[in-house]
N, C-alpha and C positions, 0 to 999 in steps of 0.2 A: 749162649744160644738166647736167642732172644725168644720171650713169651709167645705161645702159639697163636694169641690172638692180635699182637701186635701192638698191644696198648701199654705203656708205662704205668705201672702201679708204685706208689711210694712204700705201701705196705709191704711189696714183695722184693724191690729193689733194697729196702732199709729193714730186713725183717726184723733185726737185733732189735731196733728203737721201736718197731711198729708191732711188733707180736712176741714180747719177750716171754718165759715161762716161768720164771724164780719169781715169787712171791713176797719174797725179803729181801731188802736191799743189796746190790751189788754194785761193783763200779762199770763202767762204760765211758768208751770214747766215740763221741757224738759228734760227726763232720758237719762242716757247713753245709746250712740250706737257705733257700729263699723262699719267702713267704708271701702273699697276702695277710694284711694285716690291719687293725681297727684296735684302737684303744678304748678304754671308759673305765668307768669305777659303780660300785654299789653291789647290790644283791644281783644275781644273774638271774634268780626266779622270779624277781618284781621288777627291775629295771627296764624302762622300754627300750633305754639307749642298748642296753645287751642284744634282746629281741633285733634290734637295728642293725646292730653291727653284723650279725649272724646272718641277717637277710643280703647285707650286702656282699658280705666273703664268698657265699654261695652264687650269688647274681652272676658277678664278674669270674668266679673260678668256671662256672659252666659255660658262661658266653665265651671265654678264653678256650677252653677247651673244644667248643663244637666251631671255633674260629681257626684253632691249630689244625684239626682234622682236615676242614675245608680248605685251608689257603699251604699250610705246608705238609699234607698228608700225613700228618703225626698225631695220634691219639693217645689220651692218657684217661686214667681214672681220676675222678677229683678226690683227692684225701681224705682225711677224716679231719672234723673240726679238732683243735687244739687250742690250748689256752695259757699263757703266762700269768702269775697271779703274784700279787705283792702286797705289802702293807707296811704301816708304819712300825707296827708292833707283830712279828709273825705269830706270836700264839693266838692269834684270832682265827686262824686257820686251823687250829686245834680246836679251839672252841666254836668254831664256825660262826664267828660273828660276820656274816657275810657284808652287811653297810659297811665295814671298814676296807672290804676289798678292791682293790683297783686291777685290772685286768687288761692284757691283750692278746685278743681272738686272733687266730691262726689258720690259714691253710696253706699246706707245701707246695709249692711251685716245682715242677719239671722244669732244667736248666735251661732248655732251648724257650723258653718262654718270655719273651724281653719285657722292659719295661715297656716301651714302644706299644708291645701287644695288650698288656695290660692296659695301657691308656686306651687305647681303641676300645676294649671289652667292658672298660667303663663307660663310654658314651656311648656305647652299643646297648648296656642293660637300662641306663638311665633314659634312652630313646624309647626304648621298648616299653618300658613300666612305668616311666615320669619319674622326675626327681623328687616330686612329694611322696612317692612311694616307697622311694629307697633314700631317707634321710641321711644315713649315713654314708653315703658312696663318697663326699667329699671328703671325709677321714680317712677314707682306705688309702694304703700306699704298698709297697712293696719293702721288705727288710729282709736282710741276712742274718741270720740267726748263728753262732758259732759257739757251741756248749762247753764241746771238750768234755773233759774229764768229769763223770757224774755218776750222782748215784741214782739207782732206776727200779723199780721193781712192779708188777702187774699186780693190781688192785681187783678182785673180783667181789661187787657188791654195791650197795648206794653210795652215792656219792659223799652222803652224809656220815657216812663208817670209815673215810680216809682219816680220820682223826688219830686212832690208836696207832697206826704207820708211820702219821709224821712226828707222832709225839717219839717214835722208837728211833727215827730219825734223827730228831733234835736232842732228845735226852741219852740217847745210849749209841747210836752205830757213828755219829761223827766223832764222838771223843775216842771210842773204842780204836778208830782207825786211822786217830792222827790229822782230821780232815775239818775244815771250816767251810761254809755255803758262801757261795758265790754268783751272783745271777738270780734269775728269778726261779720260782718254783714253777715248773711245766707240767702239765697234763695233756694226754691223748686220748680222746674219748671213741673208744673203738666198737663202742654199741649204740644203737640209735635208742635213746632212752622213751621214744614213743611207740617202742615195739617191743622191747626188751625187759621182763619183770626186772623190779628194780634188785633182787637178790643174783641175777645173771648179769648185772651191767660189767664191762672189763674197761678200765682204766689204765693207761700208763702213767706212773708217778715218777717226775725225774727231777733231780736237784742238782745242777753245776756245782762243784766243790774245789777246792784247792786243799794242797798240804800245809797243814798249820805250821805256823813257823815258830 
């Protein structure tokens, strides 16, 4: 049955991956998804490029949402901010050495939002706000991500308290289950840090894995 409000909501459609209940690592099989994406590097708390990336993502996502509703009669809830994170040394995520982090910020797209519609939304966002106000717009692209088998849990609490869970993944869970990491560490930000208290923040932590040979 379609939702009563008629809107596509990725958190509802892919509930297993956007509203997990388990707070310790468990395996899931993540389907292919399309995203708006912008890459960057450095501390997300202090890097201007991070702020610019997020602004570009949301500007294009909401512009595409309104264009889809107006021209196609299909509405959707803009998905939560997500991020892929990587570094030359994985331990910097446990130690929280944010200056060494590289990232790809993401917002999920419904399957009917075409590349052409995204490009139209990019141009419309630029025309509305001005290119200078959205300097990351030229960096924005559509990316398809298929993570497949992944270890995943729900972390409740401050982002900087993720270290023990990640250490447990790296030092215990992978070896105990005959797994090795593949792909980038993935986070889905279910809470708005401007509104939720740090101890109430909910974040999906995910790591694509393969069976160790």
